[in-house]
KEKE-3310 file (N, C-alpha, C; in steps of 0.2 Angstrom, whole numbers, plus 5000, padded with zeros to 4 digits):
npx = (5024:5033:5028:5033:5046:5048:5043:5053:5064:5061:5060:5074:5079:5073:5078:5092:5090:5086:5098:5105:5098:5096:5088:5073:5062:5068:5070:5057:5052:5060:5056:5042:5043:5051:5041:5030:5035:5039:5030:5017:5003:5002:4995:4994:5004:5009:5014:5007:5009:5008:5002:5004:4996:4995:4983:4974:4965:4976:4981:4982:4994:4997:5012:5026:5023:5017:5008:4992:4985:4978:4962:4963:4973:4974:4969:4958:4962:4953:4946:4941:4950:4963:4964:4959:4969:4980:4974:4972:4984:4987:4989:4979:4969:4960:4950:4940:4935:4923:4915:4918:4914:4922:4930:4937:4933:4944:4948:4938:4944:4950:4951:4955:4964:4979:4985:4998:5004:5017:5029:5038:5049:5041:5028:5014:5018:5015:5010:5010:5002:4993:4985:4975:4970:4965:4954:4956:4970:4981:4991:4998:5012:5013:5008:5019:5030:5026:5024:5037:5043:5037:5042:5056:5056:5051:5062:5072:5068:5068:5082:5086:5079:5067)
npy = (5175:5171:5158:5151:5152:5144:5131:5129:5128:5117:5107:5106:5101:5089:5083:5082:5073:5062:5058:5053:5042:5025:5014:5011:5012:5019:5031:5035:5036:5047:5057:5059:5063:5075:5083:5083:5089:5101:5108:5116:5115:5102:5089:5076:5064:5052:5036:5025:5009:4999:4983:4967:4952:4936:4929:4938:4954:4968:4979:4995:4997:5004:5012:5020:5034:5050:5057:5056:5039:5029:5021:5016:5006:4997:4999:4996:4997:5004:5012:5026:5042:5040:5027:5032:5040:5031:5022:5030:5035:5049:5064:5069:5082:5088:5100:5101:5089:5085:5087:5077:5062:5051:5051:5043:5044:5048:5056:5068:5080:5082:5092:5095:5086:5079:5068:5059:5049:5037:5032:5019:5010:5013:5011:5013:5012:5015:5028:5045:5052:5066:5074:5088:5099:5111:5119:5118:5118:5115:5121:5126:5127:5117:5106:5104:5102:5090:5081:5081:5075:5062:5058:5057:5045:5036:5036:5031:5018:5014:5013:5004:4991:4981)
npz = (5007:5017:5019:5008:5009:5021:5017:5007:5016:5023:5013:5010:5022:5022:5010:5014:5025:5017:5011:5022:5025:5030:5025:5017:5025:5036:5029:5026:5039:5044:5035:5038:5051:5050:5042:5051:5062:5057:5049:5054:5052:5047:5054:5055:5048:5037:5029:5018:5012:4997:4999:4992:4991:4986:4987:4990:4987:4983:4996:5005:5017:5033:5037:5042:5053:5060:5073:5079:5083:5071:5066:5053:5047:5037:5021:5008:4990:4982:4991:5000:5001:5001:4994:4982:4977:4976:4967:4956:4953:4955:4963:4976:4983:4996:5001:5010:5020:5024:5014:5004:4999:4998:5009:5023:5039:5052:5062:5071:5071:5059:5044:5031:5018:5010:4998:4991:4978:4979:4968:4961:4951:4940:4944:4955:4972:4985:4996:5002:5015:5022:5035:5040:5053:5049:5037:5019:5019:5011:5000:4984:4986:4996:4990:4981:4989:4996:4986:4982:4993:4992:4980:4983:4991:4981:4972:4981:4983:4970:4968:4978:4978:4987)
capx = (5031:5036:5027:5037:5053:5047:5043:5060:5069:5059:5062:5081:5080:5071:5083:5098:5088:5086:5105:5107:5094:5099:5083:5067:5058:5071:5069:5050:5052:5063:5052:5036:5046:5052:5035:5025:5037:5041:5024:5012:4997:5002:4993:4995:5008:5010:5015:5004:5013:5004:5004:5001:4996:4993:4977:4969:4966:4981:4978:4987:4996:5000:5019:5029:5018:5018:5002:4987:4984:4972:4959:4964:4979:4974:4964:4957:4964:4948:4942:4944:4954:4970:4963:4958:4976:4984:4971:4973:4991:4987:4989:4972:4969:4953:4950:4935:4934:4916:4911:4920:4911:4927:4934:4936:4934:4949:4947:4934:4947:4953:4947:4958:4969:4982:4987:5002:5006:5024:5030:5044:5049:5035:5021:5012:5019:5012:5008:5011:4995:4994:4979:4976:4965:4963:4951:4960:4977:4986:4991:5002:5019:5012:5008:5025:5034:5023:5026:5045:5045:5035:5047:5062:5055:5051:5069:5076:5065:5071:5089:5086:5073:5066)
capy = (5174:5167:5150:5148:5151:5139:5125:5127:5125:5110:5103:5105:5097:5082:5081:5080:5067:5057:5056:5049:5036:5018:5010:5014:5013:5024:5037:5037:5039:5054:5062:5060:5067:5082:5086:5084:5094:5108:5111:5116:5113:5095:5086:5068:5063:5045:5033:5019:5005:4993:4976:4962:4945:4932:4926:4943:4960:4973:4984:5000:4996:5009:5011:5025:5040:5054:5060:5051:5033:5029:5015:5014:5003:4993:5002:4993:5001:5008:5015:5032:5047:5036:5022:5035:5042:5025:5019:5034:5037:5056:5068:5071:5087:5089:5106:5100:5082:5084:5087:5072:5056:5046:5052:5039:5048:5045:5061:5073:5087:5083:5096:5094:5081:5078:5061:5059:5043:5035:5028:5015:5005:5015:5009:5016:5007:5018:5035:5049:5055:5071:5077:5095:5102:5117:5118:5121:5119:5113:5126:5124:5125:5111:5100:5103:5099:5083:5077:5080:5070:5056:5056:5054:5038:5032:5036:5027:5012:5012:5011:4999:4987:4977)
capz = (5005:5022:5019:5003:5012:5026:5013:5004:5021:5025:5007:5010:5027:5020:5006:5018:5028:5013:5010:5028:5027:5029:5023:5015:5032:5039:5025:5027:5046:5044:5031:5042:5057:5048:5040:5056:5067:5054:5046:5060:5049:5046:5060:5054:5042:5036:5023:5017:5006:4994:5000:4988:4994:4980:4989:4992:4983:4986:5001:5008:5024:5036:5038:5047:5053:5065:5074:5083:5081:5066:5065:5046:5046:5031:5017:5001:4985:4979:4996:5003:4998:5000:4989:4976:4975:4974:4961:4950:4952:4955:4969:4978:4988:4998:5005:5016:5020:5025:5007:5000:5001:4999:5015:5029:5045:5057:5067:5070:5070:5052:5040:5025:5017:5004:4997:4985:4977:4978:4962:4960:4945:4935:4947:4962:4977:4991:4996:5008:5017:5027:5037:5044:5057:5046:5031:5014:5022:5007:4994:4979:4989:5000:4986:4978:4995:4998:4980:4982:4998:4989:4974:4986:4993:4975:4970:4985:4981:4963:4969:4983:4978:4993)
cpx = (5034:5034:5031:5044:5053:5047:5050:5065:5067:5061:5070:5083:5078:5076:5090:5096:5088:5093:5108:5104:5097:5095:5077:5062:5061:5070:5062:5049:5055:5059:5046:5038:5047:5046:5031:5028:5038:5035:5018:5005:4996:5001:4994:4998:5010:5011:5011:5008:5008:5007:5000:5002:4992:4986:4971:4970:4972:4977:4984:4988:5000:5008:5021:5024:5020:5011:4998:4987:4978:4969:4961:4971:4980:4968:4964:4959:4959:4943:4945:4948:4961:4969:4962:4965:4980:4981:4972:4980:4992:4986:4981:4972:4962:4953:4945:4932:4926:4912:4913:4918:4916:4930:4932:4938:4939:4949:4942:4937:4950:4948:4949:4963:4972:4985:4991:5005:5014:5025:5037:5044:5043:5028:5020:5013:5017:5010:5010:5004:4996:4987:4980:4970:4962:4960:4956:4967:4982:4986:4996:5009:5019:5012:5015:5030:5032:5025:5033:5046:5043:5040:5054:5061:5055:5058:5073:5074:5068:5078:5090:5080:5072:5067)
cpy = (5169:5159:5147:5147:5145:5132:5123:5125:5118:5105:5101:5100:5090:5079:5078:5074:5061:5054:5052:5043:5029:5013:5014:5016:5019:5031:5039:5040:5046:5059:5064:5064:5074:5086:5088:5089:5101:5111:5111:5114:5106:5091:5079:5067:5055:5042:5026:5015:5000:4987:4971:4955:4941:4930:4932:4949:4964:4978:4989:4998:5001:5007:5017:5031:5043:5057:5054:5045:5033:5022:5012:5012:4999:4996:4999:4999:5006:5011:5021:5036:5043:5031:5026:5038:5036:5022:5023:5036:5045:5059:5070:5076:5088:5094:5105:5093:5080:5084:5082:5065:5050:5046:5047:5042:5044:5050:5066:5080:5088:5087:5096:5089:5081:5071:5061:5052:5042:5030:5025:5010:5006:5013:5012:5010:5009:5025:5039:5053:5060:5074:5084:5096:5108:5116:5121:5122:5118:5117:5123:5122:5119:5105:5099:5100:5092:5079:5076:5075:5063:5053:5054:5047:5034:5031:5031:5020:5009:5010:5005:4995:4982:4970)
cpz = (5011:5022:5013:5005:5017:5022:5010:5010:5023:5019:5008:5016:5025:5015:5009:5022:5024:5011:5016:5029:5025:5026:5020:5021:5035:5036:5026:5035:5047:5041:5036:5048:5055:5046:5046:5061:5064:5051:5051:5058:5047:5052:5060:5048:5042:5029:5023:5011:5004:4996:4996:4990:4988:4981:4990:4987:4987:4991:5003:5015:5027:5038:5043:5047:5060:5066:5078:5079:5076:5066:5058:5045:5040:5027:5010:4996:4982:4985:4999:4999:4996:4994:4982:4973:4973:4968:4955:4948:4952:4962:4970:4984:4989:5003:5011:5016:5021:5019:5002:5002:5001:5006:5021:5035:5050:5063:5066:5069:5063:5048:5033:5024:5010:5004:4991:4984:4977:4972:4962:4955:4940:4938:4954:4967:4984:4990:5002:5009:5022:5028:5040:5047:5054:5039:5025:5016:5017:5000:4989:4982:4993:4996:4983:4983:4996:4992:4980:4987:4995:4984:4977:4988:4987:4972:4974:4984:4974:4964:4973:4983:4984:4992)
residu = (UNK:UNK:UNK:UNK:UNK:UNK:UNK:UNK:UNK:UNK:UNK:UNK:UNK:UNK:UNK:UNK:UNK:UNK:UNK:UNK:UNK:UNK:UNK:UNK:UNK:UNK:UNK:UNK:UNK:UNK:UNK:UNK:UNK:UNK:UNK:UNK:UNK:UNK:UNK:UNK:UNK:UNK:UNK:UNK:UNK:UNK:UNK:UNK:UNK:UNK:UNK:UNK:UNK:UNK:UNK:UNK:UNK:UNK:UNK:UNK:UNK:UNK:UNK:UNK:UNK:UNK:UNK:UNK:UNK:UNK:UNK:UNK:UNK:UNK:UNK:UNK:UNK:UNK:UNK:UNK:UNK:UNK:UNK:UNK:UNK:UNK:UNK:UNK:UNK:UNK:UNK:UNK:UNK:UNK:UNK:UNK:UNK:UNK:UNK:UNK:UNK:UNK:UNK:UNK:UNK:UNK:UNK:UNK:UNK:UNK:UNK:UNK:UNK:UNK:UNK:UNK:UNK:UNK:UNK:UNK:UNK:UNK:UNK:UNK:UNK:UNK:UNK:UNK:UNK:UNK:UNK:UNK:UNK:UNK:UNK:UNK:UNK:UNK:UNK:UNK:UNK:UNK:UNK:UNK:UNK:UNK:UNK:UNK:UNK:UNK:UNK:UNK:UNK:UNK:UNK:UNK:UNK:UNK:UNK:UNK:UNK:UNK)
# end
C-alpha cells in the first residue's frame, strides 16, 4: 500500500511540474528530476527523442536525463529495448536485462528496465527510459506512473509543436 501512496504523490508532483514547464525540454528535465529523486529504485531516468534526418534512418537521441552518463546517446530505432519500444509503440518492461537479448548494456548495475513511448500528433516521437539496479523493479503502479509521465510530454508536444 505504501508504494501506491508514494507513486500517487509522485504523480501529483509531476503534474504540478508540468503546469509550470516553459518548454518541452523543461518539462522533460522536471520529470526526470522528480522521478530520479523520488523513486529510489529508479537509478537512471531519461528521455530519448526520435531525430529524423532526411539522409539517414531515424534514431533515438538522448535528451534530458538523471543518473550516470551513458554511452548510448544515439540508438537506431530497431536496436535495444529502447528501439523495441519506439518501433512497436508499446511499453516494454524487462524484469531481468541479462535474459533479454535486446538489452544494450550501459551499466553492470542495471538489473531491470522500463521503456514507455511518447506519442504526439498520433505518432511515437520519443520515449521515457528508466533503469533500476533491482531485478523486477517495475510493478503495475510503476508502469502506470511512467506511462502518465510520458503522456504528459506527448500532450505538451501536441499543444506546443516544435
